[in-house]
N, C-alpha and C positions, 0 to 999 in steps of 0.2 A: 539543484539536485531538484526532483517526478521520484519522486517514491510512488508508484503501483499498487494494486492492491496483492498480489502475489511477496509484491517485499514485505506487506505486512504481514504476513500469514506464514513466510521467513522466519518473521521473527518472530515471532508468536511460536513457534515451530523449536525455534531455538532456546527464547527464556524457559520452553517445557523441562528441553533433554540438560539443558545446569542443572536446574532446576531435578530430573530426575540420578544426574548422574551426581547427585549431593544427599540424594536420597530422600528429600522431599514425597519426592512424585509430584502431580499434576491438581492442582484444587478439586476439591475435594478427595481427592483419591487420600485410605492409607497407605496402610506396609508398603508390599511389594504389588499398590497401583488399584488395591479391591477399591472399591469405597465406601467411604463409610456413612453410619448414621448417627452420625454425632454433631452436633450444631458449634462446628467450630470452624474458624476462617482462618485463610494467615493466605499473605500479600505475600509475593516473592517482590526481593530487591528490584529485578526487571519490570516490573508492571508499571515505575514511575517512569518510563523510558519508554513505553509501549503507551501510555499516556498521554506520554509530550510525540509521536508520530500521530499516534490518529486523530490530535486533533491537530495539527501541521495537513492534515493529511484533507482534514474538513475542511481548513479551511482552502487549501488547493484549489476541492470540488466544485469551491463556491467561485471562485475568479476560472475557470476555468467552464462550468456553466454560465457567465458572464459574458465569456468570450466566445461561449458557442452560440445564446445569443443575439449578443451584439452581432459579428455575420449570420447569422441567419435574417437579419430585419439587413441588412446591403445584399441577402439574396436577391431576398424579396422586394428590393425593391430594385435593381440592377443595377448596384452599384458596386457588385462582386468584382473582379478580374481579379482570371492568374493568370499569374505571368507567365512560359511553359517552361522556357528553362528553366530559372530556377525552379518551380517543379520538379521537371526530370531529375538536375542536378541534388534534387531529393533523396528521391527516387533512388537514384545512382548513388550516395551514400548510402542508405541503408541499406543497399543488396550487401555494398561490399562488406561491412559491416558484419552483416550477416553470413560472408564466409571467413572471415575471422577467429 
């Protein structure tokens, strides 16, 4: 499963929304969403999920960067060949999924 940055943002928003429904508000906010000046830290239970997802995203980014580097080297060396039929199939599948 690929996790995109937008998915992480949506997860963060979902966690904050759940906390607000429970009356906790976002981190650093006091009653009715007003920022408090106290030195209190409260971590929501959803933050552990977020932490794990961010760690997984970091690993995915590292693997992706490695793959991009490898492909760049193959392109520069003239060793990378594009299968036009495979590329066309992928493009058509993406277009078809966009219509659904």
